[in-house]
Backbone as numpy.savetxt, mean C-alpha at the origin, in Angstrom:
# Nx Ny Nz CAx CAy CAz Cx Cy Cz
24.59 -53.49 29.93 25.37 -52.71 28.73 24.77 -51.15 29.10
26.34 -50.25 29.00 25.40 -49.11 29.09 25.02 -48.08 27.76
24.20 -47.51 29.00 23.97 -46.24 27.99 24.71 -45.87 26.93
24.02 -45.30 25.80 24.72 -44.74 24.36 25.32 -43.14 25.11
25.87 -42.93 24.94 26.16 -40.97 25.04 25.56 -40.57 24.36
25.09 -41.40 22.81 24.40 -40.29 21.90 22.83 -40.48 22.44
22.17 -40.80 23.14 20.37 -41.13 23.35 20.14 -39.72 23.11
19.23 -39.42 23.35 18.73 -38.00 23.04 17.74 -37.73 24.41
18.55 -36.45 25.00 18.08 -36.39 26.25 16.27 -36.67 26.44
15.58 -36.66 28.14 14.55 -37.20 27.90 13.79 -35.53 27.51
12.86 -35.02 27.01 12.30 -34.03 26.90 11.22 -33.64 27.82
11.16 -32.56 28.65 10.09 -32.05 29.79 9.22 -31.16 29.24
8.29 -31.49 28.68 7.57 -31.04 27.78 6.20 -29.97 27.97
6.68 -30.20 29.41 5.70 -28.85 30.79 6.60 -27.84 30.03
8.42 -27.78 29.72 8.88 -26.27 29.85 8.16 -25.54 28.14
7.53 -26.54 27.12 6.98 -26.42 25.68 6.47 -24.99 25.68
5.75 -24.80 26.63 5.28 -22.77 26.35 6.05 -22.29 26.78
7.00 -21.97 27.38 8.12 -20.91 27.86 8.97 -21.02 26.82
9.24 -22.59 26.27 10.45 -22.35 24.91 9.38 -21.95 23.85
8.61 -22.12 23.65 8.02 -21.47 22.11 8.12 -20.23 22.47
6.98 -19.83 23.25 6.83 -17.75 23.21 8.64 -17.44 22.94
10.03 -17.98 23.82 10.97 -17.83 24.05 11.48 -17.29 21.64
11.26 -18.19 21.50 11.07 -18.47 20.07 10.07 -17.54 19.31
9.36 -16.79 19.68 8.31 -15.91 19.14 7.82 -16.96 18.56
7.38 -17.85 18.68 6.23 -18.97 17.76 4.81 -18.48 18.94
3.82 -17.37 18.54 2.30 -17.69 19.38 1.30 -18.78 19.16
1.11 -18.73 17.66 0.21 -19.33 17.30 0.24 -21.13 17.22
2.20 -21.67 17.19 1.93 -22.97 17.27 1.79 -22.76 19.20
2.28 -21.73 19.71 2.26 -21.80 21.05 0.38 -22.31 22.00
-0.38 -21.63 21.12 -1.36 -21.40 20.96 -2.25 -22.88 20.45
-1.46 -23.25 19.67 -2.84 -24.63 19.11 -1.86 -26.04 18.92
-0.16 -26.59 19.14 0.35 -27.26 19.46 -0.89 -28.08 20.77
-0.98 -28.54 20.88 -2.32 -29.04 22.13 -3.20 -29.61 20.85
-4.18 -28.49 20.49 -5.29 -29.33 19.53 -4.43 -29.84 18.43
-3.73 -29.53 17.90 -3.70 -30.22 16.98 -2.34 -31.34 16.72
-1.88 -31.51 18.22 -1.46 -33.00 18.87 -2.59 -33.88 19.13
-3.49 -32.93 19.49 -4.57 -34.37 19.83 -5.35 -34.79 18.37
-5.21 -34.60 17.19 -5.28 -34.37 16.42 -4.49 -35.34 15.54
-3.48 -35.08 15.69 -2.35 -35.58 14.98 -2.53 -37.50 15.57
-2.57 -37.67 16.52 -2.28 -38.52 17.32 -3.88 -39.61 17.18
-5.19 -38.80 16.84 -6.36 -39.14 16.82 -5.89 -40.03 15.11
-5.34 -39.64 14.17 -5.50 -39.96 12.91 -3.79 -40.40 12.41
-3.38 -40.96 13.80 -1.73 -41.24 13.52 -0.94 -40.43 12.47
-0.67 -39.18 12.24 0.51 -38.08 11.47 1.36 -38.64 11.89
2.34 -38.52 11.40 3.90 -38.85 11.51 4.41 -37.46 11.72
5.43 -38.03 12.32 6.14 -35.71 13.04 6.12 -35.27 12.09
6.53 -35.36 10.90 6.96 -34.74 10.35 5.83 -34.18 9.74
4.44 -34.42 9.47 3.55 -33.78 9.03 2.66 -32.89 10.15
2.97 -33.50 11.44 2.71 -32.32 12.53 3.61 -31.15 12.70
4.71 -31.27 12.40 5.34 -30.36 12.61 5.33 -29.74 11.48
4.85 -29.97 10.09 4.51 -29.32 9.18 3.51 -28.24 9.13
2.52 -29.16 10.04 0.76 -28.71 10.28 0.92 -27.47 11.31
1.75 -27.07 11.84 1.94 -26.21 13.43 2.82 -24.85 12.28
4.24 -25.59 11.70 4.56 -24.20 10.70 3.88 -23.65 10.25
2.83 -24.54 9.16 1.55 -23.79 8.16 0.64 -22.87 8.90
0.33 -22.87 9.80 -0.42 -22.24 10.97 0.62 -20.60 11.14
2.05 -20.93 11.85 2.74 -19.77 12.27 2.63 -19.07 10.90
3.40 -19.38 10.22 3.47 -18.78 8.71 1.94 -18.01 8.04
1.04 -18.56 8.40 0.23 -18.13 8.02 -0.66 -16.97 9.30
-0.59 -17.27 10.05 -0.83 -15.99 11.69 -0.26 -14.92 10.89
1.03 -15.41 11.01 2.45 -14.19 10.64 1.77 -13.27 9.77
1.97 -13.64 8.56 1.51 -13.15 7.36 -0.20 -11.93 7.32
-0.24 -12.53 7.48 -1.95 -12.22 8.69 -1.87 -10.62 9.59
-0.86 -10.82 10.32 -0.62 -9.72 11.18 0.26 -8.40 10.77
1.02 -9.07 9.67 1.51 -8.38 9.34 0.73 -7.66 7.96
0.18 -8.07 7.17 -1.11 -7.24 6.47 -1.45 -6.42 7.22
-2.53 -6.75 8.40 -3.09 -6.37 9.28 -2.23 -4.29 9.60
-0.95 -5.09 10.07 0.13 -3.79 10.58 0.08 -2.45 9.21
1.08 -3.00 8.19 0.83 -2.97 7.50 -0.77 -1.62 6.46
-1.67 -2.11 6.91 -2.95 -1.78 6.41 -3.30 -0.38 7.22
-2.52 -0.56 8.60 -2.89 0.37 10.09 -2.88 1.66 9.65
-0.78 1.44 8.63 0.24 2.37 8.99 -0.03 2.80 7.66
-1.30 2.29 6.72 -0.96 2.40 4.86 -2.04 4.04 5.41
-3.02 4.10 6.26 -3.91 5.28 6.24 -4.94 5.40 5.26
-5.38 4.25 4.68 -6.03 4.73 3.23 -7.49 4.99 3.82
-7.82 5.42 3.45 -9.71 6.27 2.86 -10.79 4.54 3.51
-11.29 4.51 4.66 -12.16 3.82 4.99 -13.29 3.10 3.79
-13.32 1.90 3.23 -14.30 0.90 2.12 -13.81 1.09 1.20
-13.09 1.98 0.32 -12.44 1.91 -0.75 -12.38 1.22 -1.86
-12.24 0.28 -1.99 -11.74 -0.99 -2.36 -12.09 -1.34 -3.54
-11.09 -2.59 -4.50 -12.22 -2.97 -5.79 -13.88 -3.25 -5.90
-14.08 -4.11 -4.48 -15.13 -4.88 -4.34 -16.52 -3.50 -3.98
-15.62 -2.12 -3.90 -17.21 -1.28 -4.02 -17.09 -0.18 -4.86
-15.86 0.15 -5.75 -15.83 0.82 -7.41 -17.06 0.14 -8.21
-16.85 0.99 -8.82 -18.04 0.60 -10.28 -16.98 0.42 -11.17
-17.07 0.21 -12.32 -15.90 -0.48 -13.02 -16.84 0.03 -14.66
-18.40 -0.36 -13.90 -19.31 0.36 -15.31 -19.35 1.79 -15.91
-19.48 2.25 -14.62 -19.31 3.32 -14.15 -17.88 4.39 -14.69
-17.46 4.12 -15.20 -15.91 4.64 -15.70 -15.62 3.73 -16.87
-16.48 3.88 -18.06 -16.38 3.05 -19.30 -14.79 3.43 -19.92
-14.11 4.27 -19.80 -12.86 4.73 -20.16 -11.75 3.80 -19.59
-11.74 2.66 -18.27 -11.44 2.35 -17.69 -11.37 0.85 -18.13
-9.71 0.51 -18.69 -10.04 -1.41 -18.95 -10.08 -2.30 -17.22
-10.55 -2.80 -16.74 -10.75 -2.82 -15.33 -9.93 -3.91 -15.70
-9.35 -5.24 -16.26 -8.45 -6.35 -16.94 -6.86 -5.16 -16.17
-6.82 -3.95 -17.04 -5.73 -3.25 -17.33 -5.64 -2.86 -15.44
-6.76 -2.26 -15.01 -6.19 -1.76 -13.83 -6.02 -2.99 -12.01
-6.22 -4.06 -13.01 -6.20 -5.39 -11.56 -4.67 -6.01 -11.99
-4.66 -6.13 -12.98 -3.58 -6.47 -13.58 -2.28 -5.12 -12.35
-2.19 -4.36 -12.86 -1.48 -2.90 -12.03 -1.36 -3.38 -10.66
-3.09 -3.25 -9.96 -2.80 -4.38 -8.46 -2.42 -4.85 -7.83
-1.79 -5.81 -8.91 -0.66 -6.90 -8.46 0.45 -6.56 -8.09
0.78 -5.26 -8.52 2.35 -4.50 -8.64 3.58 -5.48 -8.93
3.96 -5.94 -9.18 5.10 -6.83 -9.69 6.18 -5.84 -10.19
5.69 -5.95 -11.92 6.86 -4.85 -12.46 6.78 -3.78 -12.66
6.27 -3.52 -12.62 6.25 -1.92 -12.35 6.63 -1.32 -11.00
6.19 -1.70 -9.83 7.06 -1.40 -8.48 8.26 -1.94 -8.55
8.81 -3.07 -9.47 10.82 -3.37 -9.03 11.27 -1.96 -9.61
10.78 -1.21 -10.95 11.46 -0.60 -11.55 11.06 1.21 -11.34
10.05 0.97 -9.56 10.07 2.05 -9.28 8.94 3.51 -10.19
7.87 2.20 -11.05 7.29 3.35 -12.05 6.17 3.67 -11.14
5.38 4.61 -12.16 4.13 5.30 -11.44 2.82 5.01 -12.12
1.60 5.58 -10.88 0.25 5.02 -11.72 -0.34 7.48 -11.77
-0.39 7.48 -12.31 -0.74 9.01 -12.86 -2.43 8.92 -12.92
-3.90 9.08 -11.82 -5.04 9.63 -12.10 -5.06 10.55 -12.64
-6.33 11.16 -13.49 -6.38 12.53 -14.03 -8.26 12.30 -14.12
-8.71 13.61 -13.73 -10.54 13.28 -14.44 -11.10 14.55 -13.18
-12.13 14.68 -13.34 -12.77 16.23 -12.73 -13.34 15.63 -11.48
-13.63 16.15 -10.59 -13.28 15.90 -9.18 -14.79 14.83 -9.36
-14.90 13.78 -8.50 -15.91 13.17 -8.29 -16.15 12.19 -8.82
-15.06 11.49 -9.69 -14.40 10.44 -10.70 -14.41 9.34 -10.52
-13.75 9.46 -9.37 -13.49 8.27 -8.52 -12.32 7.67 -8.10
-11.25 8.80 -8.45 -9.75 8.96 -8.81 -9.38 8.24 -7.13
-9.88 8.82 -6.53 -9.08 8.80 -4.81 -9.91 7.06 -4.66
-10.53 6.88 -5.07 -11.45 5.61 -4.37 -10.48 4.45 -5.50
-10.44 4.79 -6.63 -8.97 3.86 -7.55 -8.00 4.00 -7.00
-7.42 4.63 -6.18 -5.94 4.40 -6.04 -6.54 3.93 -4.71
-6.96 4.17 -3.81 -6.75 3.24 -2.81 -7.02 1.91 -2.87
-8.01 1.72 -4.13 -8.85 0.42 -4.04 -6.86 -0.47 -3.99
-6.29 0.59 -5.35 -5.34 -0.27 -5.74 -4.25 -0.61 -4.77
-3.96 0.59 -3.92 -2.94 0.90 -2.46 -3.67 -0.51 -1.50
-4.89 -0.87 -1.48 -5.47 -2.04 -0.53 -5.13 -2.84 -1.22
-4.91 -3.52 -2.17 -4.89 -4.32 -3.15 -3.21 -4.95 -2.72
-2.10 -4.24 -3.53 -0.75 -3.46 -3.54 -0.30 -4.21 -1.70
-1.40 -3.40 -0.89 -0.34 -4.40 0.57 -1.39 -5.78 0.31
-1.98 -5.74 0.20 -2.26 -7.59 0.69 -1.53 -8.31 -0.36
-0.83 -8.07 -1.50 0.34 -8.15 -2.07 1.59 -8.73 -1.19
1.77 -8.25 -0.29 2.98 -7.68 0.18 3.54 -6.98 0.39
3.09 -5.75 -0.29 4.23 -4.64 -0.18 3.59 -3.69 0.43
4.21 -2.48 0.92 3.94 -1.74 2.33 3.59 -0.21 1.56
2.29 0.38 1.90 1.91 2.10 0.82 1.92 3.10 1.46
1.63 3.78 2.19 1.46 5.40 2.11 0.58 6.06 1.72
-1.31 6.41 2.97 -1.61 7.18 1.27 -1.74 8.44 2.30
-1.72 9.29 1.49 -1.74 11.03 1.61 -2.66 12.00 0.73
-2.79 12.64 1.25 -2.90 13.94 0.89 -1.97 14.77 0.22
-2.37 14.87 -1.04 -0.52 15.95 -1.23 -0.27 17.33 -0.55
-1.58 18.11 -0.23 -0.72 19.20 0.88 -0.64 18.90 1.86
-1.37 18.05 2.63 -0.84 17.73 4.26 1.24 16.84 4.13
1.32 15.93 3.44 3.07 15.35 3.07 3.63 17.28 2.51
3.52 17.57 1.66 3.68 19.01 0.91 4.28 19.91 3.30
3.50 20.05 3.37 3.42 20.96 4.62 4.04 19.95 5.48
4.43 18.11 5.51 5.20 17.41 6.58 7.09 17.91 6.29
6.79 18.20 5.02 8.17 18.75 4.12 9.07 19.41 4.79
8.40 20.30 3.88 8.13 22.03 4.61 8.68 22.15 6.35
8.15 21.34 7.41 8.41 21.39 8.50 10.04 20.84 8.89
9.83 19.39 8.24 11.43 18.64 7.87 12.35 19.98 7.88
12.65 20.66 6.55 13.37 21.17 5.59 13.52 22.38 6.87
12.19 22.84 7.41 12.74 24.25 8.35 13.72 23.43 9.38
13.14 21.79 10.07 14.75 21.43 10.89 15.11 21.33 10.77
15.82 20.98 9.26 17.11 20.41 8.94 17.46 19.01 8.77
15.81 18.42 8.40 15.95 17.07 8.15 15.06 16.22 7.19
15.33 17.15 6.31 14.36 17.19 5.18 15.64 15.34 4.61
16.18 15.29 4.00 16.78 14.22 3.45 16.34 12.70 4.50
16.59 13.04 5.90 16.56 11.95 6.41 14.51 11.39 6.97
13.62 12.74 6.15 12.20 12.05 6.72 12.59 11.85 5.06
12.67 12.27 4.02 12.22 11.53 2.63 13.13 10.04 2.79
14.22 9.83 3.59 14.76 8.05 3.68 13.78 7.63 4.35
13.38 8.07 5.42 11.70 7.19 5.27 11.00 6.79 4.98
10.56 7.94 4.16 9.28 7.04 3.36 9.73 6.37 1.73
11.22 6.07 2.28 11.71 5.00 1.12 11.20 3.42 2.12
10.67 3.64 2.86 10.32 2.05 3.27 9.04 1.40 2.68
7.77 2.67 2.39 7.03 2.56 1.30 7.25 2.39 0.43
6.88 1.55 -0.42 7.05 0.59 -1.63 6.16 1.39 -2.76
5.81 1.94 -2.68 4.36 2.59 -3.36 4.03 3.97 -2.38
4.32 5.43 -3.16 2.92 6.43 -2.33 2.21 6.90 -2.76
0.81 6.77 -1.97 -0.19 7.46 -2.86 -0.40 9.09 -2.56
-0.25 9.88 -3.33 -0.15 11.27 -3.37 -2.22 11.95 -3.45
-3.17 12.30 -3.38 -4.07 12.15 -3.09 -4.12 13.49 -4.15
-5.15 14.26 -4.68 -5.26 15.40 -4.94 -4.08 16.53 -5.23
-3.14 15.86 -6.33 -1.63 16.89 -6.19 -1.80 18.40 -6.92
-2.90 17.97 -7.73 -3.44 19.64 -8.30 -3.97 21.10 -6.73
-4.11 20.18 -5.90 -4.16 21.29 -4.88 -3.28 22.21 -3.89
-1.51 21.24 -4.39 -0.71 22.11 -4.06 -0.85 23.66 -4.17
-0.22 24.57 -3.21 -0.35 26.52 -3.45 0.44 25.86 -4.41
0.30 27.31 -5.68 1.38 27.84 -6.70 2.47 28.32 -5.78
3.12 28.02 -4.71 4.11 28.53 -3.89 5.67 27.76 -3.88
6.62 28.86 -3.77 8.38 28.34 -3.98 8.64 26.85 -3.18
7.77 27.11 -1.66 8.44 26.68 -0.64 7.60 25.53 -0.62
6.36 25.87 -0.94 6.00 23.81 -1.30 5.82 23.25 -1.93
6.61 23.75 -3.65 6.43 22.85 -4.94 7.61 22.17 -4.25
8.36 23.46 -4.43 9.91 22.08 -4.48 10.72 21.51 -3.41
9.32 21.12 -1.79 9.54 19.88 -1.28 8.77 18.85 -1.89
7.83 19.26 -2.26 7.39 18.78 -3.53 8.20 17.81 -4.56
9.01 18.53 -4.82 9.50 18.45 -6.14 11.07 17.60 -5.94
11.13 17.95 -4.99 12.39 17.00 -3.99 11.67 15.71 -3.89
10.54 15.13 -3.30 10.42 14.46 -3.45 10.26 13.16 -4.56
9.52 14.09 -5.92 9.31 13.44 -6.71 10.54 12.70 -7.50
11.84 14.16 -7.03 13.02 13.76 -7.65 13.11 12.56 -7.38
12.98 12.54 -5.58 13.90 11.17 -5.08 13.53 10.09 -4.86
12.38 9.62 -5.62 11.82 8.75 -5.33 11.97 8.11 -7.19
12.71 9.14 -8.11 12.25 8.86 -9.28 13.16 7.70 -9.69
12.89 6.54 -9.81 13.23 4.77 -11.06 13.56 3.80 -10.17
13.63 4.84 -8.89 13.46 3.93 -7.89 12.21 3.20 -6.37
11.47 4.32 -6.31 9.87 3.62 -5.29 8.97 4.56 -6.17
8.09 4.29 -5.99 6.42 4.39 -6.58 6.19 5.13 -6.13
5.27 5.95 -6.75 4.05 7.20 -6.54 2.97 6.60 -7.46
1.39 6.92 -7.13 0.28 7.10 -7.15 -0.54 8.18 -6.97
-0.37 9.43 -8.29 -1.43 10.59 -8.17 -2.26 10.50 -8.22
-3.19 11.29 -7.90 -4.19 12.13 -8.75 -4.59 13.19 -8.83
-5.30 13.91 -9.50 -5.26 15.42 -10.71 -6.21 15.71 -10.92
-6.86 16.25 -10.71 -7.75 17.17 -11.46 -7.93 18.27 -12.46
-6.81 18.45 -12.80 -5.50 18.95 -13.98 -4.97 18.72 -14.81
-4.86 18.56 -15.58 -4.13 17.95 -17.10 -2.36 18.69 -17.13
-1.97 17.75 -17.43 -0.53 18.78 -17.48 -0.03 19.70 -17.96
-0.98 20.04 -18.96 -0.67 21.50 -18.96 -1.55 22.45 -18.57
-2.05 22.18 -17.93 -2.46 23.36 -16.02 -1.54 23.31 -15.10
-0.29 22.12 -14.95 0.53 22.19 -14.02 1.60 23.53 -14.09
1.54 24.53 -14.45 1.83 25.69 -14.69 1.54 26.28 -12.81
0.32 25.81 -12.60 -0.16 26.22 -11.85 0.03 25.64 -10.52
0.48 24.55 -10.90 1.10 24.34 -9.41 2.28 24.41 -8.85
3.23 24.12 -9.97 5.04 24.61 -9.94 4.99 26.14 -10.87
5.46 27.13 -9.70 5.91 28.25 -10.09 6.63 28.77 -10.72
7.72 27.61 -11.65 9.14 27.77 -11.97 8.45 26.71 -12.89
9.24 28.05 -14.64 8.60 26.34 -15.65 9.28 25.27 -16.07
10.65 25.22 -15.43 11.23 24.18 -15.31 11.36 23.32 -14.70
10.78 23.63 -13.63 10.64 22.41 -11.96 8.97 21.97 -13.27
8.33 22.80 -13.55 7.19 21.81 -13.96 7.49 21.24 -15.40
8.38 21.23 -16.12 8.80 20.40 -17.04 9.34 19.02 -16.25
10.04 19.30 -15.19 11.17 18.40 -14.78 10.36 17.53 -14.12
8.87 17.88 -13.43 8.23 17.39 -12.10 7.60 16.02 -13.42
6.89 16.81 -14.18 6.15 16.15 -15.34 7.16 14.88 -16.07
8.49 14.97 -16.20 9.12 14.40 -16.84 9.12 12.97 -16.34
9.78 13.82 -14.79 9.91 12.73 -13.75 8.85 11.78 -13.46
7.03 11.99 -13.41 6.01 11.44 -13.09 5.92 10.43 -14.26
5.78 10.67 -15.53 5.67 10.15 -16.80 6.48 9.43 -16.94
7.71 9.53 -16.97 8.69 8.42 -17.34 8.20 7.05 -16.73
7.90 5.85 -17.60 7.89 4.81 -16.77 6.57 4.62 -16.15
5.78 5.59 -16.38 3.95 5.92 -15.95 2.94 5.08 -16.98
2.05 5.13 -15.58 0.14 4.26 -16.72 -0.58 5.31 -16.06
-0.83 5.94 -17.35 -1.67 7.54 -16.89 -3.16 6.84 -17.36
-4.42 6.59 -16.28 -5.43 6.56 -16.30 -6.29 7.25 -15.79
-7.26 7.52 -17.26 -8.17 8.52 -17.31 -8.69 8.42 -16.74
-9.91 9.30 -15.92 -11.57 8.92 -15.42 -12.25 9.56 -16.24
-12.97 9.89 -17.28 -13.02 11.32 -18.22 -14.49 10.65 -17.88
-15.57 10.93 -16.92 -16.90 11.04 -16.65 -17.43 11.59 -16.24
-18.82 11.44 -15.86 -19.27 12.52 -14.82 -19.41 12.37 -13.16
-19.19 13.44 -12.36 -19.04 13.08 -11.43 -19.96 11.96 -10.72
-19.83 11.31 -9.68 -20.00 10.04 -9.58 -21.07 10.94 -8.09
-20.20 12.17 -7.04 -21.37 12.24 -6.02 -22.36 13.10 -6.89
-22.34 13.68 -7.83 -23.01 15.02 -8.26 -24.23 14.02 -8.88
-24.14 12.79 -9.70 -24.77 11.63 -9.97 -25.87 10.63 -9.17
-25.32 10.92 -8.11 -25.25 10.05 -6.74 -27.25 10.52 -6.43
-26.48 12.20 -6.24 -27.02 13.17 -5.67 -28.66 13.26 -6.77
-27.77 13.54 -8.00 -29.00 13.86 -9.45 -30.40 12.39 -9.44
-29.62 11.46 -8.71 -30.42 9.63 -8.75 -31.28 9.78 -7.85
-30.33 10.46 -6.96 -32.25 10.13 -5.06 -32.73 11.37 -5.54
-32.35 12.69 -6.04 -33.62 13.60 -6.09 -34.57 12.65 -7.28
-34.65 11.97 -8.06 -35.41 11.39 -9.14 -36.36 10.94 -8.48
-35.29 10.04 -7.27 -36.33 8.79 -7.02 -37.19 9.40 -6.20
-36.61 10.80 -5.00 -37.80 11.36 -4.04 -38.62 11.95 -4.93
-39.11 11.98 -6.35 -40.13 12.41 -6.89 -41.36 12.26 -7.22
């Protein structure tokens, strides 16, 4: 009897490491022998064996992606929900903040989160904690001091590359602009800041921290019309969180002093 032409050719398992590298499956390449031995010992079928390998590959790809996004986000170290003391800020509703950190609906709308409060009340910490949670949920985030980003945007304008720079920032689902109130009341600085706000309006989200209420934003934007337009774009579809409490740094220093007495 002649051999059927449809019979599968013999498989050269010695080529498997090369094949897996070519297919860019490093986790399967690393684990297939270990998991294969377990599959043989426990009598797994081929489908279960393949599914186990794929689950490990997907899990590690997700972990590597999160690690890359955390590295690029430039978030301040250690400022997560695990280290944020909600009890020290009674004006915040923890459930609301944690819901925002899931990032589903408001990011899809290009909505914003605005954090207000005196210096030292935890605005930066809270913004960074939300940013970390968003990344862990699969979003891309960039944390920056507002003055640093404004300087980069000014340089891009001088190089006639501002539109391209703003487009590059679109790859981030959320920009965290820390200390917006420290931007100087200068036409060049505030105009590029306004262009950033206008460019992302209803498309990509912003989280801003600021120690100045809207009523004093004429100290940031020199043009009253620009002030109104900036506030209007930021507030539309925004959640405003107010951290009206004593400075954490001042309270910590007072407690340390009292303990030393």
